[in-house]
C-alpha positions, -999 to 999 in steps of 0.1 A, spaced: 525 -245 317 511 -270 292 531 -303 288 553 -305 257 543 -328 230 567 -355 236 557 -359 273 521 -363 258 529 -387 234 548 -408 260 517 -406 284 492 -416 259 516 -444 245 516 -459 283 481 -456 286 476 -473 253 501 -501 264 483 -504 296 450 -509 280 464 -534 254 478 -556 284 444 -556 300 425 -565 268 451 -593 264 447 -605 299 411 -601 301 406 -635 301 429 -651 316 424 -647 355 383 -661 349 393 -690 329 420 -705 350 407 -729 381 445 -727 396 442 -686 396 407 -683 413 414 -702 446 443 -677 453 417 -654 462 397 -672 484 402 -686 521 410 -721 522 398 -731 555 366 -710 553 341 -742 551 362 -765 576 333 -767 602 303 -764 577 282 -793 577 261 -805 543 233 -785 551 253 -750 554 272 -761 523 244 -767 503 232 -732 507 268 -721 502 272 -737 472 237 -725 458 243 -690 469 277 -689 454 267 -704 424 238 -675 417 266 -648 426 290 -660 400 261 -664 375 253 -625 386 284 -612 381 288 -632 347 259 -613 334 271 -579 346 304 -588 329 288 -595 297 266 -567 297 295 -543 303 312 -560 273 285 -549 253 293 -513 251 323 -489 242 353 -497 265 331 -525 282 359 -551 283 378 -528 304 348 -519 329 341 -553 332 375 -559 342 375 -534 367 344 -533 380 335 -569 384 365 -591 374 382 -596 412 345 -603 427 341 -629 403 375 -645 405 368 -645 444 334 -662 441 349 -688 419 376 -696 444 350 -696 473 329 -719 450 361 -740 445 365 -746 484 330 -752 490 330 -777 465 362 -793 480 344 -794 516 314 -808 498 332 -837 484 353 -843 514 323 -846 537 304 -868 512 276 -846 509 246 -856 489 219 -830 475 186 -825 496 157 -840 473 135 -812 466 102 -834 478 123 -840 517 119 -806 526 87 -799 549 56 -781 532 52 -748 545 19 -747 564 -5 -718 555 -21 -697 583 -55 -714 592 -84 -689 596 -92 -681 632 -122 -705 647 -149 -681 656 -170 -694 683 -208 -684 682 -215 -663 712 -234 -680 740 -269 -675 744 -280 -656 771 -304 -670 795 -321 -641 793 -341 -613 806 -381 -618 812 -401 -592 791 
């Protein structure tokens, strides 16, 4: 049995209100630094040394940038803001929260960036040394 018109209108109105709330709140979670750590584990980096923290910070920065690009791309399409919110915002907020705690551990441990020239150069493989075959003391003809 088809739903009555008032029931359909109420359902559409509820959907419209939900979408409007989503649009209104779309920037709030990502913009506040006080919200993003709530989605991360504050003790995760307690036992990391500076070398581990350096790699983790770079990884989190790359992940955050990747998610930001995906959200920006999604927002260009029709209904993209909703798609960006549903698909990427939680991961983005979690990555920012983890980055926040990694930065705190970095400062607490008084870590410094590794200079680019301090990394040992990768040795290129050397070609095998081919020794000449020994001369035979041969057979007499």
